[in-house]
Each structure stands twice: as structure tokens, then as C-alpha cells.
N, C-alpha and C positions, 0 to 999 in steps of 0.2 A: 504494500500500500504506500502511495506517495505521500510525503510530508506536505501538509497544507500550510500556507502562510497565515499567520494570525491576522485577524481583521484590523487590529490596531497595534502598532509598534512604536516604542519610544526611540527616537533617533539619538545618535551620539551627540554629546555636548549638553545634555540636560543637567540642570543643577541637581546636586545630591538629594535635596529635599523636594525636588520637582516643582519648586516655585516658578521655574521657567523651563519649558521643555517644548520640543517639536515632536508632534505625533504624526506618524504616517498611517493614513486610513486607506486600506486597500478596497478595490472594487467600488470606488465612489468618485464623484465628479463635482462640478460647480453646484449642482442641485443641492446636495447635502452640505457642501462646504460653506456656501453663503448663508443658508438657514442656520447652520450650527454656529457660525461666526456671530450672526445676529443674536442668537440665544445666549452665547457666552458673554457678549458685550452688554447684555442687560444685567449681568451680575456685577454689582458695584465693587466686588473684591477682585475683579479682573482688571489688571492695569493695561494689558495689550492683548489683542487677539487678531490674527490674520491667517490667511491660508493661501496656498498656491497649488497649481497643477504644474509639476515640474516639466512635463512634456506631453503633448496631446496623445502620443502613442503609449504613454504609461498610464495604467489604469489605477491611479491612486492620487490622493491629495496629501499635502503636508500642512498641518495645522499648528501654528506657533501660539502658545499661551504663556503669558507672564502675569503673575499674581502679586498683589500687595501683601506686605507683612509676612512673607515666607510661607504663605498658604499653599496647599497642593493644587497644581494645575490639573492633575489627574482627577481629583475629587470634583473640580469644577467641570471638567469635560464629561464625566459620568453623569453629573447632575443636569448639564445642558442637554445631553442625549435623552435623558428621562423626560425633561421638560418639553423637548421637541416632540417626543413620542406622544406625550399627553396632549399637546396642542393638536397634533394630527388626528388623534382619536376624537377630540372635541369637535374639530372642523368636520370630520366625517359624519359624526352623529347629527350635528346641526344641519348639514347639507341634506342628509337623509330625511330629517323632519321637514325641512323646507320643501323638498320635492313632494312629500306626501300631503302637506297641509296648505301650501300656498297655491295661488292660481297662476298657472302657466299655460301658454298655448301648447297643445299637444297634437302630434301627428300619429296616425295609426300606420304601422308598417304593413305593407302588402307584399305578399310573396310573388 
């Protein structure tokens, strides 16, 4: 069985306490990168957050996170991923309710 690459890796150069680190997130693109950066920057304990796609042919993003007061960037990343997931669930639920309850013009599909 072939070894699989972990979804998230901490790149070399991270602070020992992880107060500043760059994370490589595999099989992701700008779609999650920008949303995750936005969610991280909502956290007042995050000093800096940015991401890049190193090369279009590489299927990963690099996310740099720097924290105030020596706090863990890994903790902030995990919380931001959870918050982003919760937000997506809420949007999906509200969209479903809106489709069921609101008035929209509808077309019947014919075979």
C-alpha cells in the first residue's frame, strides 16, 4: 500500500511554539485558501495570515499564520477550519429552507 501525504503539513522554519508557522494544505486551491484566510483574520489573536499557491501545477496551498502573544497558530487554524465548516452547514441549511419556503419562479423539467 502506498504512503499517502497528510492533508496538512507544517513546513520548515516554524517557531518552536508554533506562534508563527506555514502550513501546506494538500489537494486545495484558492477556494478554501481565501475563505480560510478570511476566517483566520476574524480572530483578533491572529497578527498575520496569508496564503499562496506556489505553482498552478501543484495541487496545494501554503498558509502562513502569525499569532500575538506566543499563541499557537495550529490551534487557530483548527478553530478556523471548524468555524468555516459550521458556516457552510448554516448556509446550506438556510438555503434549503429558503428554497422550500420562499416564492421563486419554477420550471418543470420535461424529458
